[in-house]
Structure formats: C-alpha cells, structure tokens
MIBA-238375 format. One record per residue: residue number from 0; residue in three letters; x, y, z of N, C-alpha, C in turn. Coordinates in pm, whole numbers, plus 50000, padded with zeros to 5 digits. Example, Ala and Ser with C-alpha at 12.3 -4.5 7.8 and 13.67 -1.06 7.14 Angstrom:
# residues 2
<rogu->0; vexpa->ALA; npx->51319; npy->49431; npz->50780; capx->51230; capy->49550; capz->50780; cpx->51320; cpy->49670; cpz->50780>
<rogu->1; vexpa->SER; npx->51285; npy->49775; npz->50708; capx->51367; capy->49894; capz->50714; cpx->51290; cpy->50003; cpz->50787>
END
This chain:
# residues 147
<rogu->0; vexpa->UNK; npx->52615; npy->50350; npz->53612; capx->52532; capy->50315; capz->53491; cpx->52546; cpy->50429; cpz->53400>
<rogu->1; vexpa->UNK; npx->52548; npy->50430; npz->53260; capx->52565; capy->50540; capz->53190; cpx->52424; cpy->50569; cpz->53142>
<rogu->2; vexpa->UNK; npx->52398; npy->50679; npz->53142; capx->52258; capy->50748; capz->53061; cpx->52280; cpy->50768; cpz->52934>
<rogu->3; vexpa->UNK; npx->52164; npy->50755; npz->52866; capx->52149; capy->50758; capz->52717; cpx->52060; cpy->50882; cpz->52683>
<rogu->4; vexpa->UNK; npx->52119; npy->50935; npz->52578; capx->52057; capy->51025; capz->52508; cpx->51930; cpy->50987; cpz->52462>
<rogu->5; vexpa->UNK; npx->51829; npy->51087; npz->52411; capx->51708; capy->51044; capz->52345; cpx->51757; cpy->51009; cpz->52202>
<rogu->6; vexpa->UNK; npx->51850; npy->51055; npz->52136; capx->51860; capy->50989; capz->52003; cpx->51915; cpy->50853; cpz->52039>
<rogu->7; vexpa->UNK; npx->52004; npy->50816; npz->52127; capx->52067; capy->50687; capz->52133; cpx->51952; cpy->50581; cpz->52191>
<rogu->8; vexpa->UNK; npx->51854; npy->50631; npz->52262; capx->51723; capy->50543; capz->52315; cpx->51662; cpy->50502; cpz->52168>
<rogu->9; vexpa->UNK; npx->51626; npy->50635; npz->52098; capx->51559; capy->50606; capz->51974; cpx->51634; cpy->50505; cpz->51886>
<rogu->10; vexpa->UNK; npx->51777; npy->50512; npz->51869; capx->51848; capy->50409; capz->51775; cpx->51864; cpy->50265; cpz->51825>
<rogu->11; vexpa->UNK; npx->51855; npy->50253; npz->51966; capx->51828; capy->50130; capz->52025; cpx->51706; cpy->50077; cpz->52001>
<rogu->12; vexpa->UNK; npx->51614; npy->50137; npz->52012; capx->51463; capy->50107; capz->51997; cpx->51452; cpy->50053; cpz->51854>
<rogu->13; vexpa->UNK; npx->51491; npy->50127; npz->51756; capx->51500; capy->50077; capz->51635; cpx->51564; cpy->49965; cpz->51591>
<rogu->14; vexpa->UNK; npx->51688; npy->49948; npz->51661; capx->51757; capy->49823; capz->51627; cpx->51687; cpy->49689; cpz->51689>
<rogu->15; vexpa->UNK; npx->51587; npy->49741; npz->51798; capx->51529; capy->49626; capz->51847; cpx->51390; cpy->49581; cpz->51772>
<rogu->16; vexpa->UNK; npx->51364; npy->49645; npz->51685; capx->51225; capy->49615; capz->51607; cpx->51216; cpy->49459; cpz->51565>
<rogu->17; vexpa->UNK; npx->51126; npy->49385; npz->51605; capx->51125; capy->49255; capz->51568; cpx->50992; cpy->49244; cpz->51549>
<rogu->18; vexpa->UNK; npx->50908; npy->49216; npz->51431; capx->50779; capy->49193; capz->51403; cpx->50744; cpy->49061; cpz->51434>
<rogu->19; vexpa->UNK; npx->50826; npy->48971; npz->51484; capx->50771; capy->48828; capz->51534; cpx->50717; cpy->48877; cpz->51695>
<rogu->20; vexpa->UNK; npx->50784; npy->48973; npz->51751; capx->50712; capy->49015; capz->51875; cpx->50584; cpy->49086; cpz->51865>
<rogu->21; vexpa->UNK; npx->50494; npy->49037; npz->51956; capx->50364; capy->49101; capz->51956; cpx->50354; cpy->49226; cpz->51988>
<rogu->22; vexpa->UNK; npx->50435; npy->49282; npz->52064; capx->50437; capy->49433; capz->52080; cpx->50495; cpy->49510; cpz->52001>
<rogu->23; vexpa->UNK; npx->50574; npy->49482; npz->51915; capx->50636; capy->49525; capz->51801; cpx->50571; cpy->49644; cpz->51727>
<rogu->24; vexpa->UNK; npx->50583; npy->49757; npz->51707; capx->50520; capy->49848; capz->51636; cpx->50523; cpy->49817; cpz->51499>
<rogu->25; vexpa->UNK; npx->50646; npy->49752; npz->51439; capx->50648; capy->49714; capz->51307; cpx->50531; cpy->49607; cpz->51279>
<rogu->26; vexpa->UNK; npx->50482; npy->49547; npz->51338; capx->50378; capy->49439; capz->51347; cpx->50256; cpy->49510; cpz->51288>
<rogu->27; vexpa->UNK; npx->50224; npy->49645; npz->51337; capx->50104; capy->49706; capz->51319; cpx->50135; cpy->49754; cpz->51183>
<rogu->28; vexpa->UNK; npx->50247; npy->49807; npz->51135; capx->50282; capy->49869; capz->51005; cpx->50267; cpy->49742; cpz->50914>
<rogu->29; vexpa->UNK; npx->50328; npy->49635; npz->50935; capx->50310; capy->49524; capz->50828; cpx->50164; cpy->49485; cpz->50815>
<rogu->30; vexpa->UNK; npx->50095; npy->49504; npz->50911; capx->49949; capy->49467; capz->50911; cpx->49887; cpy->49585; cpz->50800>
<rogu->31; vexpa->UNK; npx->49903; npy->49691; npz->50840; capx->49857; capy->49822; capz->50729; cpx->49901; cpy->49782; cpz->50587>
<rogu->32; vexpa->UNK; npx->50023; npy->49790; npz->50578; capx->50062; capy->49769; capz->50432; cpx->50030; cpy->49645; cpz->50368>
<rogu->33; vexpa->UNK; npx->50006; npy->49520; npz->50436; capx->49968; capy->49427; capz->50360; cpx->49811; cpy->49406; cpz->50345>
<rogu->34; vexpa->UNK; npx->49741; npy->49516; npz->50369; capx->49582; capy->49546; capz->50296; cpx->49588; cpy->49540; cpz->50160>
<rogu->35; vexpa->UNK; npx->49505; npy->49460; npz->50118; capx->49492; capy->49465; capz->49969; cpx->49449; cpy->49603; cpz->49905>
<rogu->36; vexpa->UNK; npx->49382; npy->49694; npz->49977; capx->49344; capy->49815; capz->49922; cpx->49486; cpy->49914; cpz->49921>
<rogu->37; vexpa->UNK; npx->49565; npy->49909; npz->50015; capx->49699; capy->49972; capz->50033; cpx->49774; cpy->49937; cpz->49937>
<rogu->38; vexpa->UNK; npx->49769; npy->49806; npz->49892; capx->49844; capy->49750; capz->49787; cpx->49818; cpy->49797; cpz->49639>
<rogu->39; vexpa->UNK; npx->49684; npy->49807; npz->49633; capx->49619; capy->49847; capz->49494; cpx->49643; cpy->50016; cpz->49498>
<rogu->40; vexpa->UNK; npx->49601; npy->50080; npz->49604; capx->49633; capy->50227; capz->49581; cpx->49776; cpy->50264; cpz->49550>
<rogu->41; vexpa->UNK; npx->49897; npy->50218; npz->49625; capx->50037; capy->50234; capz->49596; cpx->50043; cpy->50197; cpz->49456>
<rogu->42; vexpa->UNK; npx->49991; npy->50075; npz->49412; capx->50016; capy->50020; capz->49290; cpx->49959; cpy->50145; cpz->49163>
<rogu->43; vexpa->UNK; npx->49846; npy->50184; npz->49208; capx->49786; capy->50306; capz->49119; cpx->49864; cpy->50437; cpz->49104>
<rogu->44; vexpa->UNK; npx->49895; npy->50487; npz->49249; capx->49955; capy->50604; capz->49226; cpx->50131; cpy->50586; cpz->49178>
<rogu->45; vexpa->UNK; npx->50165; npy->50471; npz->49181; capx->50322; capy->50460; capz->49129; cpx->50311; cpy->50434; cpz->48995>
<rogu->46; vexpa->UNK; npx->50209; npy->50415; npz->48919; capx->50214; capy->50394; capz->48796; cpx->50129; cpy->50511; cpz->48709>
<rogu->47; vexpa->UNK; npx->50122; npy->50463; npz->48592; capx->50014; capy->50566; capz->48496; cpx->49883; cpy->50566; cpz->48554>
<rogu->48; vexpa->UNK; npx->49868; npy->50452; npz->48631; capx->49706; capy->50447; capz->48669; cpx->49613; cpy->50390; cpz->48559>
<rogu->49; vexpa->UNK; npx->49692; npy->50322; npz->48461; capx->49624; capy->50247; capz->48359; cpx->49519; cpy->50140; cpz->48417>
<rogu->50; vexpa->UNK; npx->49399; npy->50138; npz->48378; capx->49290; capy->50075; capz->48431; cpx->49284; cpy->49938; cpz->48348>
<rogu->51; vexpa->UNK; npx->49365; npy->49919; npz->48225; capx->49356; capy->49806; capz->48133; cpx->49365; cpy->49690; cpz->48234>
<rogu->52; vexpa->UNK; npx->49313; npy->49569; npz->48217; capx->49320; capy->49456; capz->48269; cpx->49488; cpy->49393; cpz->48248>
<rogu->53; vexpa->UNK; npx->49550; npy->49359; npz->48346; capx->49705; capy->49320; capz->48339; cpx->49799; cpy->49409; cpz->48307>
<rogu->54; vexpa->UNK; npx->49757; npy->49557; npz->48333; capx->49858; capy->49648; capz->48326; cpx->49958; cpy->49615; cpz->48445>
<rogu->55; vexpa->UNK; npx->50087; npy->49658; npz->48414; capx->50216; capy->49597; capz->48506; cpx->50238; cpy->49720; cpz->48608>
<rogu->56; vexpa->UNK; npx->50153; npy->49839; npz->48588; capx->50195; capy->49951; capz->48693; cpx->50347; cpy->49992; cpz->48679>
<rogu->57; vexpa->UNK; npx->50397; npy->49985; npz->48571; capx->50533; capy->50033; capz->48541; cpx->50558; cpy->50177; cpz->48494>
<rogu->58; vexpa->UNK; npx->50427; npy->50238; npz->48502; capx->50460; capy->50374; capz->48417; cpx->50498; cpy->50469; cpz->48537>
<rogu->59; vexpa->UNK; npx->50492; npy->50596; npz->48504; capx->50551; capy->50691; capz->48592; cpx->50472; cpy->50721; cpz->48712>
<rogu->60; vexpa->UNK; npx->50533; npy->50736; npz->48827; capx->50428; capy->50779; capz->48918; cpx->50369; cpy->50926; cpz->48910>
<rogu->61; vexpa->UNK; npx->50242; npy->50934; npz->48945; capx->50164; capy->51063; capz->48943; cpx->50060; cpy->51082; cpz->49043>
<rogu->62; vexpa->UNK; npx->50010; npy->51187; npz->49035; capx->49914; capy->51240; capz->49145; cpx->49775; cpy->51196; cpz->49063>
<rogu->63; vexpa->UNK; npx->49680; npy->51141; npz->49161; capx->49567; capy->51100; capz->49114; cpx->49452; cpy->51171; cpz->49200>
<rogu->64; vexpa->UNK; npx->49341; npy->51205; npz->49147; capx->49208; capy->51268; capz->49215; cpx->49142; cpy->51139; cpz->49296>
<rogu->65; vexpa->UNK; npx->49091; npy->51170; npz->49405; capx->48990; capy->51074; capz->49464; cpx->48914; cpy->51006; cpz->49376>
<rogu->66; vexpa->UNK; npx->48843; npy->51077; npz->49276; capx->48758; capy->51021; capz->49176; cpx->48811; cpy->50921; cpz->49108>
<rogu->67; vexpa->UNK; npx->48922; npy->50971; npz->49051; capx->49025; capy->50850; capz->48961; cpx->49038; cpy->50732; cpz->49038>
<rogu->68; vexpa->UNK; npx->49088; npy->50765; npz->49177; capx->49128; capy->50606; capz->49234; cpx->48996; cpy->50546; cpz->49252>
<rogu->69; vexpa->UNK; npx->48879; npy->50603; npz->49284; capx->48774; capy->50539; capz->49292; cpx->48731; cpy->50473; cpz->49197>
<rogu->70; vexpa->UNK; npx->48737; npy->50499; npz->49082; capx->48706; capy->50454; capz->48939; cpx->48762; cpy->50308; cpz->48909>
<rogu->71; vexpa->UNK; npx->48912; npy->50334; npz->48940; capx->49000; capy->50256; capz->48913; cpx->49004; cpy->50130; cpz->49004>
<rogu->72; vexpa->UNK; npx->48980; npy->50159; npz->49114; capx->48983; capy->50035; capz->49235; cpx->48833; cpy->49962; cpz->49221>
<rogu->73; vexpa->UNK; npx->48799; npy->49906; npz->49135; capx->48669; capy->49827; capz->49139; cpx->48637; cpy->49763; cpz->49272>
<rogu->74; vexpa->UNK; npx->48535; npy->49809; npz->49351; capx->48492; capy->49721; capz->49466; cpx->48528; cpy->49807; cpz->49578>
<rogu->75; vexpa->UNK; npx->48595; npy->49906; npz->49581; capx->48610; capy->49956; capz->49704; cpx->48494; cpy->50051; cpz->49742>
<rogu->76; vexpa->UNK; npx->48465; npy->50063; npz->49860; capx->48363; capy->50166; capz->49890; cpx->48442; cpy->50301; cpz->49926>
<rogu->77; vexpa->UNK; npx->48348; npy->50407; npz->49918; capx->48387; capy->50531; capz->49943; cpx->48463; cpy->50543; cpz->50095>
<rogu->78; vexpa->UNK; npx->48374; npy->50488; npz->50179; capx->48431; capy->50483; capz->50321; cpx->48582; cpy->50409; cpz->50321>
<rogu->79; vexpa->UNK; npx->48581; npy->50292; npz->50287; capx->48732; capy->50231; capz->50261; cpx->48832; cpy->50299; cpz->50204>
<rogu->80; vexpa->UNK; npx->48796; npy->50363; npz->50077; capx->48896; capy->50449; capz->50024; cpx->48940; cpy->50555; cpz->50112>
<rogu->81; vexpa->UNK; npx->48853; npy->50630; npz->50159; capx->48871; capy->50737; capz->50245; cpx->48987; cpy->50707; cpz->50391>
<rogu->82; vexpa->UNK; npx->48904; npy->50608; npz->50445; capx->49003; capy->50564; capz->50571; cpx->49161; cpy->50512; cpz->50511>
<rogu->83; vexpa->UNK; npx->49158; npy->50442; npz->50412; capx->49291; capy->50396; capz->50348; cpx->49383; cpy->50508; cpz->50320>
<rogu->84; vexpa->UNK; npx->49327; npy->50598; npz->50232; capx->49389; capy->50714; capz->50202; cpx->49440; cpy->50816; cpz->50342>
<rogu->85; vexpa->UNK; npx->49347; npy->50798; npz->50431; capx->49391; capy->50898; capz->50538; cpx->49513; cpy->50825; cpz->50611>
<rogu->86; vexpa->UNK; npx->49506; npy->50688; npz->50637; capx->49612; capy->50614; capz->50709; cpx->49745; cpy->50614; cpz->50629>
<rogu->87; vexpa->UNK; npx->49734; npy->50626; npz->50490; capx->49855; capy->50610; capz->50412; cpx->49910; cpy->50764; cpz->50456>
<rogu->88; vexpa->UNK; npx->49828; npy->50871; npz->50429; capx->49873; capy->51008; capz->50470; cpx->49931; cpy->51029; cpz->50604>
<rogu->89; vexpa->UNK; npx->49898; npy->50947; npz->50703; capx->49923; capy->50967; capz->50847; cpx->50070; cpy->50879; cpz->50858>
<rogu->90; vexpa->UNK; npx->50087; npy->50772; npz->50774; capx->50226; capy->50715; capz->50780; cpx->50321; cpy->50779; cpz->50688>
<rogu->91; vexpa->UNK; npx->50274; npy->50882; npz->50622; capx->50384; capy->50973; capz->50533; cpx->50410; cpy->50876; cpz->50404>
<rogu->92; vexpa->UNK; npx->50335; npy->50782; npz->50366; capx->50345; capy->50715; capz->50237; cpx->50280; cpy->50795; cpz->50112>
<rogu->93; vexpa->UNK; npx->50189; npy->50883; npz->50134; capx->50118; capy->50974; capz->50053; cpx->50114; cpy->51109; cpz->50093>
<rogu->94; vexpa->UNK; npx->50077; npy->51204; npz->49988; capx->50059; capy->51349; capz->50038; cpx->49908; cpy->51385; cpz->49966>
<rogu->95; vexpa->UNK; npx->49855; npy->51460; npz->50026; capx->49731; capy->51488; capz->50002; cpx->49718; cpy->51667; cpz->49969>
<rogu->96; vexpa->UNK; npx->49694; npy->51688; npz->49863; capx->49699; capy->51832; capz->49821; cpx->49547; cpy->51887; cpz->49792>
<rogu->97; vexpa->UNK; npx->49514; npy->51984; npz->49824; capx->49396; capy->52048; capz->49832; cpx->49422; cpy->52171; cpz->49752>
<rogu->98; vexpa->UNK; npx->49316; npy->52187; npz->49622; capx->49346; capy->52295; capz->49527; cpx->49199; cpy->52381; cpz->49556>
<rogu->99; vexpa->UNK; npx->49212; npy->52493; npz->49576; capx->49077; capy->52583; capz->49598; cpx->49030; cpy->52619; cpz->49471>
<rogu->100; vexpa->UNK; npx->48958; npy->52530; npz->49428; capx->48876; capy->52538; capz->49298; cpx->48739; cpy->52530; cpz->49343>
<rogu->101; vexpa->UNK; npx->48640; npy->52549; npz->49235; capx->48502; capy->52494; capz->49254; cpx->48457; cpy->52386; cpz->49146>
<rogu->102; vexpa->UNK; npx->48437; npy->52271; npz->49202; capx->48430; capy->52231; capz->49338; cpx->48595; cpy->52212; cpz->49378>
<rogu->103; vexpa->UNK; npx->48619; npy->52204; npz->49508; capx->48750; capy->52194; capz->49531; cpx->48829; cpy->52058; cpz->49496>
<rogu->104; vexpa->UNK; npx->48949; npy->52072; npz->49449; capx->49009; capy->51944; capz->49379; cpx->49099; cpy->51884; cpz->49493>
<rogu->105; vexpa->UNK; npx->49104; npy->51754; npz->49529; capx->49181; capy->51688; capz->49611; cpx->49271; cpy->51603; cpz->49526>
<rogu->106; vexpa->UNK; npx->49390; npy->51591; npz->49545; capx->49479; capy->51475; capz->49467; cpx->49581; cpy->51424; cpz->49576>
<rogu->107; vexpa->UNK; npx->49601; npy->51298; npz->49556; capx->49714; capy->51222; capz->49599; cpx->49818; cpy->51171; cpz->49526>
<rogu->108; vexpa->UNK; npx->49949; npy->51169; npz->49622; capx->50055; capy->51152; capz->49525; cpx->50163; cpy->51085; cpz->49622>
<rogu->109; vexpa->UNK; npx->50244; npy->50979; npz->49601; capx->50338; capy->50913; capz->49664; cpx->50442; cpy->50996; cpz->49694>
<rogu->110; vexpa->UNK; npx->50479; npy->50997; npz->49843; capx->50608; capy->51035; capz->49869; cpx->50720; cpy->50976; cpz->49837>
<rogu->111; vexpa->UNK; npx->50843; npy->50999; npz->49873; capx->50976; capy->50925; capz->49866; cpx->50951; cpy->50785; cpz->49931>
<rogu->112; vexpa->UNK; npx->50902; npy->50800; npz->50057; capx->50866; capy->50680; capz->50142; cpx->50771; cpy->50581; cpz->50080>
<rogu->113; vexpa->UNK; npx->50651; npy->50635; npz->50041; capx->50582; capy->50567; capz->49952; cpx->50611; cpy->50495; cpz->49809>
<rogu->114; vexpa->UNK; npx->50699; npy->50565; npz->49750; capx->50776; capy->50525; capz->49640; cpx->50871; cpy->50409; cpz->49655>
<rogu->115; vexpa->UNK; npx->50921; npy->50408; npz->49753; capx->50998; capy->50292; capz->49800; cpx->50924; cpy->50157; cpz->49846>
<rogu->116; vexpa->UNK; npx->50820; npy->50182; npz->49910; capx->50724; capy->50072; capz->49920; cpx->50652; cpy->50034; cpz->49802>
<rogu->117; vexpa->UNK; npx->50626; npy->50117; npz->49714; capx->50575; capy->50080; capz->49585; cpx->50654; cpy->49989; cpz->49507>
<rogu->118; vexpa->UNK; npx->50781; npy->50008; npz->49512; capx->50862; capy->49913; capz->49446; cpx->50834; cpy->49764; cpz->49463>
<rogu->119; vexpa->UNK; npx->50838; npy->49739; npz->49600; capx->50806; capy->49612; capz->49647; cpx->50629; cpy->49568; cpz->49620>
<rogu->120; vexpa->UNK; npx->50559; npy->49652; npz->49627; capx->50420; capy->49616; capz->49620; cpx->50382; cpy->49585; cpz->49472>
<rogu->121; vexpa->UNK; npx->50459; npy->49671; npz->49381; capx->50438; capy->49642; capz->49240; cpx->50477; cpy->49511; cpz->49179>
<rogu->122; vexpa->UNK; npx->50592; npy->49465; npz->49265; capx->50646; capy->49322; capz->49257; cpx->50545; cpy->49208; cpz->49310>
<rogu->123; vexpa->UNK; npx->50470; npy->49242; npz->49429; capx->50381; capy->49158; capz->49491; cpx->50248; cpy->49148; cpz->49395>
<rogu->124; vexpa->UNK; npx->50209; npy->49263; npz->49348; capx->50079; capy->49271; capz->49247; cpx->50128; cpy->49168; cpz->49105>
<rogu->125; vexpa->UNK; npx->50247; npy->49195; npz->49053; capx->50273; capy->49122; capz->48943; cpx->50283; cpy->48978; cpz->48950>
<rogu->126; vexpa->UNK; npx->50327; npy->48945; npz->49079; capx->50349; capy->48805; capz->49131; cpx->50220; cpy->48738; cpz->49145>
<rogu->127; vexpa->UNK; npx->50119; npy->48803; npz->49197; capx->49981; capy->48743; capz->49207; cpx->49905; cpy->48728; cpz->49082>
<rogu->128; vexpa->UNK; npx->49913; npy->48822; npz->48985; capx->49863; capy->48831; capz->48834; cpx->49928; cpy->48700; cpz->48751>
<rogu->129; vexpa->UNK; npx->50050; npy->48691; npz->48778; capx->50136; capy->48581; capz->48700; cpx->50114; cpy->48478; cpz->48752>
<rogu->130; vexpa->UNK; npx->50105; npy->48440; npz->48863; capx->50073; capy->48294; capz->48920; cpx->49942; cpy->48262; cpz->48965>
<rogu->131; vexpa->UNK; npx->49840; npy->48335; npz->48922; capx->49699; capy->48294; capz->48964; cpx->49642; cpy->48181; cpz->48910>
<rogu->132; vexpa->UNK; npx->49692; npy->48128; npz->48787; capx->49646; capy->48019; capz->48745; cpx->49705; cpy->47889; cpz->48801>
<rogu->133; vexpa->UNK; npx->49861; npy->47895; npz->48859; capx->49900; capy->47800; capz->48936; cpx->49822; cpy->47783; cpz->49084>
<rogu->134; vexpa->UNK; npx->49792; npy->47891; npz->49121; capx->49729; capy->47901; capz->49281; cpx->49576; cpy->47835; cpz->49271>
<rogu->135; vexpa->UNK; npx->49521; npy->47864; npz->49147; capx->49381; capy->47813; capz->49133; cpx->49397; cpy->47668; cpz->49102>
<rogu->136; vexpa->UNK; npx->49476; npy->47618; npz->49034; capx->49532; capy->47445; capz->49003; cpx->49536; cpy->47390; cpz->49128>
<rogu->137; vexpa->UNK; npx->49627; npy->47457; npz->49212; capx->49647; capy->47396; capz->49341; cpx->49544; cpy->47385; cpz->49428>
<rogu->138; vexpa->UNK; npx->49458; npy->47493; npz->49439; capx->49331; capy->47496; capz->49519; cpx->49231; cpy->47387; cpz->49476>
<rogu->139; vexpa->UNK; npx->49220; npy->47373; npz->49332; capx->49151; capy->47251; capz->49281; cpx->49185; cpy->47111; cpz->49337>
<rogu->140; vexpa->UNK; npx->49333; npy->47091; npz->49324; capx->49381; capy->46967; capz->49367; cpx->49347; cpy->46948; cpz->49502>
<rogu->141; vexpa->UNK; npx->49380; npy->47051; npz->49581; capx->49370; capy->47032; capz->49723; cpx->49219; cpy->46987; cpz->49769>
<rogu->142; vexpa->UNK; npx->49128; npy->47080; npz->49716; capx->49001; capy->47069; capz->49738; cpx->48934; cpy->46915; cpz->49704>
<rogu->143; vexpa->UNK; npx->48995; npy->46893; npz->49590; capx->48942; capy->46726; capz->49557; cpx->48991; cpy->46637; cpz->49626>
<rogu->144; vexpa->UNK; npx->49113; npy->46640; npz->49705; capx->49175; capy->46560; capz->49801; cpx->49096; cpy->46557; cpz->49927>
<rogu->145; vexpa->UNK; npx->49054; npy->46676; npz->49971; capx->49007; capy->46696; capz->50110; cpx->48854; cpy->46678; cpz->50097>
<rogu->146; vexpa->UNK; npx->48791; npy->46647; npz->50003; capx->48650; capy->46641; capz->49968; cpx->48583; cpy->46519; cpz->50001>
END
C-alpha cells in the first residue's frame, strides 16, 4: 500500500468536498456565506458603499470604517456586526486594519478571496431587488389559495 504525502492527502480531501454530505466542511462555509449580513457586508465593501436605495453595488471596492458599515446596514446590531466581521476576517474574506489615532481607527477591506465571493453576492443582491415584486405576487397568490 502506497503512502501519501501531506500535500497529496490535502489534495484528495479537497477533491472530495461535497456540500451534500453532512460532515463536509464546505457545508459550514455555505452556512456562513449565505447569511444576509455577510451578503450585505460584502456588497458594501465591494462597492462605493452608496446608501441610496436601489444602488447596484457596482462601484469600486474600498475600505470602510466600522461606523460606516453600521450606518449603512440598517437593522444590524453592534454585536451581530462585530461577530460577522470577525468571522469574515477569520475566513480570509476581509482584512481589519487598525490605525493608531485618537480615537483608534479601524477599517475593513475585502481580500482577493472576498472580492471573488463579492462578485457572486452582488448578483444575488441584485436578483433579490429585481425580482422582489414577483416574489411578493407569488406569495400573495399562494396565501390566497391556502387560506
């Protein structure tokens, strides 16, 4: 029986990722990135952060301060924003930069990995905004049939 190097074992494990399997680590990643706050944070950091309704998030990626993100993401609690930013940093999707000023300035920016995910998330956000009227109409039709 041939032995495998660590690199070969890693490559084999990567080839075997299957999110349909309960124990697959990619399932936990899908759970994380499908969160609404993750989607909105990536959209904000991957664009000009424009808070206008209907903004398409097509601007240039830029860093944003915590307070900017907090203002932009209506309804997110301080705790949820902090937890989500930490998890994104841990996964390598964003970087956190601390500037020693008074008070300390902390900014967040997408990494290359985060930018690659942002492209898909931007499409998902745009799809949701574009098709919301259709979904609402379908819900109303369904609800009237089942009532």
